[in-house]
C-alpha positions in Angstrom: 76.8 -25.5 -42.1 77.1 -29.0 -40.6 78.8 -30.4 -43.6 81.4 -27.6 -43.7 82.3 -28.2 -40.0 82.8 -32.0 -40.7 84.9 -31.4 -43.9 87.1 -28.6 -42.5 88.1 -30.5 -39.3 89.1 -33.8 -41.0 87.0 -35.9 -38.6 87.1 -39.7 -38.7 84.0 -41.7 -39.2 83.3 -42.3 -35.5 83.7 -38.6 -34.7 81.5 -37.6 -37.5 78.7 -39.9 -36.3 79.0 -38.5 -32.7 78.9 -34.9 -33.9 75.7 -35.6 -35.9 74.0 -37.0 -32.8 74.9 -34.0 -30.6 74.1 -31.2 -32.9 71.4 -28.7 -32.0 68.8 -27.7 -34.6 68.7 -23.9 -34.9 66.2 -21.8 -36.9 67.4 -21.1 -40.4 66.8 -17.3 -40.2 66.2 -14.3 -37.9 62.7 -14.0 -39.5 61.7 -17.4 -38.2 63.0 -16.5 -34.7 61.0 -13.2 -34.7 57.8 -14.9 -35.9 58.1 -17.4 -32.9 58.6 -14.6 -30.4 55.9 -12.4 -31.9 53.3 -15.2 -31.6 54.1 -15.5 -27.9 53.9 -11.7 -27.3 50.5 -11.5 -29.0 49.0 -14.2 -26.7 47.2 -12.4 -23.8 48.2 -13.1 -20.2 45.2 -13.3 -17.9 45.8 -12.3 -14.3 43.0 -12.6 -11.7 42.8 -9.5 -9.5 41.0 -9.7 -6.1 38.9 -6.6 -5.2 40.3 -4.7 -2.4 38.0 -4.3 0.6 38.9 -1.5 3.0 38.9 -2.4 6.7 36.8 0.7 7.7 34.0 -0.4 5.3 33.8 -3.8 7.0 33.8 -2.2 10.5 31.1 0.3 9.5 28.9 -2.5 8.1 29.3 -4.5 11.2 28.5 -1.5 13.4 25.3 -0.7 11.5 24.2 -4.3 11.7 24.8 -4.4 15.4 22.9 -1.1 16.0 20.0 -2.4 13.9 19.9 -5.6 15.9 20.0 -3.7 19.2 17.2 -1.3 18.1 15.0 -4.1 17.0 15.5 -5.9 20.3 14.8 -2.7 22.3 11.6 -2.0 20.3 10.2 -5.5 20.5 11.3 -6.9 23.9 8.1 -7.1 26.1 7.7 -7.8 29.8 4.6 -9.7 30.6 3.3 -9.7 34.2 0.2 -11.4 35.5 -1.5 -12.3 38.7 -3.6 -15.4 39.4 -6.7 -15.7 41.6 -6.2 -14.6 45.2 -3.0 -12.7 44.3 -2.0 -9.0 44.2 1.2 -7.7 42.8 2.9 -4.3 43.2 5.6 -3.3 40.7 7.7 -0.2 39.7 8.0 0.8 36.0 11.4 2.0 34.5 10.5 5.7 35.2 9.6 5.0 38.9 5.8 4.9 38.3 4.0 2.4 40.5 1.4 -0.1 39.6 -0.7 -2.4 41.8 -2.3 -5.3 40.1 -5.5 -6.9 41.3 -6.2 -10.6 41.1 -6.4 -12.2 37.6 -4.8 -9.1 35.9 -2.2 -9.0 33.1 0.0 -6.2 31.8 2.5 -5.9 29.0 5.1 -3.2 28.5 8.5 -2.6 26.8 11.1 -1.7 29.4 13.9 -0.8 26.9 11.6 1.4 24.8 10.1 3.1 27.9 12.3 6.3 27.4 10.5 6.8 24.1 7.0 5.6 24.8 5.4 5.0 28.1 2.7 2.5 27.2 1.1 -0.4 28.9 -1.4 -3.0 27.8 -3.9 -4.0 30.5 -6.4 -6.7 31.0 -8.0 -6.8 34.5 -7.8 -4.2 37.2 -4.9 -2.0 38.3 -4.1 1.2 40.3 -1.5 3.5 38.8 0.7 6.2 40.3 2.4 7.9 37.4 5.5 10.0 37.6 5.6 13.3 35.7 7.1 13.0 32.2 6.0 12.1 28.7 2.5 10.9 27.9 1.6 7.7 29.7 -1.0 5.5 28.1 -2.8 2.3 29.2 -4.5 0.4 26.4 -7.2 -2.2 26.7 -9.5 -3.8 24.2 -12.4 -1.4 24.9 -10.6 1.9 25.9 -7.4 3.9 26.1 -6.4 6.0 29.0 -3.7 8.7 28.7 -2.1 10.9 31.4 1.0 12.9 32.1 1.4 12.6 35.9 -1.4 11.4 38.0 -3.0 8.5 40.0 -6.0 6.5 38.8 -7.7 3.2 38.9 -8.6 1.1 35.8 -11.0 -1.8 35.7 -11.0 -3.6 32.3 -12.5 -7.1 32.2 -14.3 -8.5 29.1 -16.3 -5.5 27.8 -16.5 -3.8 31.2 -14.3 -0.7 31.3 -14.1 1.9 34.1 -11.5 4.6 34.9 -11.5 6.6 38.1 -9.2 9.6 38.5 -7.7 10.3 42.0 -5.2 13.1 41.2 -4.2 15.1 38.1 -6.1 14.7 34.8 -6.9 11.5 32.8 -8.1 11.3 29.2 -10.3 8.3 28.5 -10.9 7.3 24.8 -13.2 4.6 23.4 -11.1 2.4 21.1 -13.8 1.9 18.4 -15.5 5.4 18.2 -12.5 7.5 19.4 -14.9 9.4 21.6 -13.0 10.8 24.6 -13.4 12.7 27.9 -11.1 14.4 30.3 -11.5 13.3 33.9 -10.5 15.4 37.0 -10.0 14.2 40.6 -12.9 12.0 41.9 -14.5 11.6 38.5 -15.2 8.2 36.9 -15.8 7.3 33.3 -17.5 4.1 32.1 -17.7 2.8 28.6 -21.2 1.6 27.9 -22.1 -1.3 25.6 -23.3 1.3 23.1 -19.8 2.8 22.9 -20.9 5.9 24.8 -19.0 7.4 27.7 -20.7 7.8 31.1 -19.1 10.2 33.5 -19.8 10.3 37.3 -18.6 12.9 39.8 -17.8 12.9 43.5 -16.6 9.3 43.5 -15.5 7.7 46.7 -11.9 6.7 45.9 -11.7 4.6 49.1 -14.4 2.3 47.7 -12.8 2.3 44.2 -9.4 1.2 45.5 -10.5 -0.8 48.5 -9.1 -4.0 46.8 -5.6 -2.7 47.4 -6.2 -2.9 51.1 -7.8 -6.4 50.8 -11.3 -5.1 51.1 -14.3 -5.8 48.9 -16.8 -3.0 48.8 -20.0 -3.3 46.6 -22.7 -0.7 46.0 -25.8 -2.0 44.3 -23.7 -4.6 42.4 -25.4 -7.5 40.6 -25.0 -10.6 42.7 -23.6 -12.5 39.8 -20.7 -9.9 39.6 -20.2 -10.1 43.3 -19.8 -13.9 43.2 -17.3 -13.5 40.3 -15.2 -11.1 42.4 -15.2 -13.5 45.3 -14.0 -16.3 43.0 -11.2 -14.0 41.8 -10.1 -13.0 45.2 -10.3 -16.4 46.9 -9.5 -18.7 44.0 -12.7 -20.7 44.5 -15.6 -21.8 42.2 -19.1 -20.7 42.9 -22.0 -22.5 41.1 -25.4 -20.8 41.2 -28.3 -23.2 40.5 -30.7 -20.5 39.4 -30.7 -17.0 37.9 -30.6 -14.5 40.8 -31.8 -11.1 39.7 -30.5 -9.5 42.9 -28.1 -6.6 43.8 -25.8 -6.5 46.8 -24.4 -3.6 48.8 -21.9 -4.3 51.5 -18.2 -4.3 52.7 -16.1 -7.4 53.3 -12.7 -7.9 54.8 -10.5 -10.5 53.0 -9.3 -11.7 56.4 -12.5 -13.8 56.5 -12.5 -17.2 54.8 -14.3 -17.7 51.5 -17.1 -19.7 53.3 -17.7 -16.9 55.8 -17.7 -14.2 53.1 -20.3 -16.2 51.1 -22.4 -16.6 54.3 -22.4 -12.8 54.8 -23.3 -12.2 51.2 -26.1 -14.8 51.0 -27.7 -14.1 54.4 -29.8 -11.0 53.3 -31.3 -13.0 50.5 -31.9 -16.2 52.5 -29.8 -18.2 50.0 -28.5 -21.6 50.8 -24.8 -22.5 50.6 -23.4 -26.0 50.1 -19.7 -26.7 50.1 -18.6 -29.7 48.0 -14.9 -29.4 48.6 -12.4 -26.8 49.7 -12.7 -24.8 46.4 -16.3 -25.3 45.3 -19.6 -23.9 46.6 -23.2 -24.3 45.4 -25.6 -21.5 45.9 -29.4 -22.1 45.8 -32.6 -20.4 46.9 
């Protein structure tokens, strides 16, 4: 085709050379053009598609995560309250129930879970006035006390556990054996070292709760236990130089000083008191 164009147009030598330089090479047939296009059409075109995430799915997942976090917080957040020696503390629980803590007493409870479970962990001594409502339980290492609406006193120190009911009914259970007893007003349950429950009737509640009014009342109490209570209420240290197999009965007002209280306790037994500093006393025969 190129030769025909040059011959038919009578081009001079310079024009012929320029035409040859500018000519475009075309495929010789339609078959070659089709083969070229067909090869391109057969090559796959890969397009990356991003998955569509709906807005409501994201919102629901976020809401569920938030609710789970709030529920975990409410079920695990715990309030811890404690008193030191020579300190009493009165508090109100979320339902309006009242608790009075004696010296060196500690309680734990979950305020945001209170609507579901009214439960307190206690170590020490406390007096409770419980509002009517769901079951109310006080747990210690040795025993568990359960009530609905009542007032009672619990003493739980080391392995010594006593519950005295003032109003309503109180259920006392031994943690290890699951033995239990129902107490009525002016009844007292003690858990013995053997794990058995001892119940006493016609209890003088004024004596049991005298500590709330800053009084110490002892009835045939081992002298060692009396000294421990004085240490707790006055924040002092009492050192006894010999074993004293004695019992004390008496009433003491906390308006007296620690030295005067010890003098009153030791006088019936003719015991000697020596004070080394403001917070330490030696007792000897």
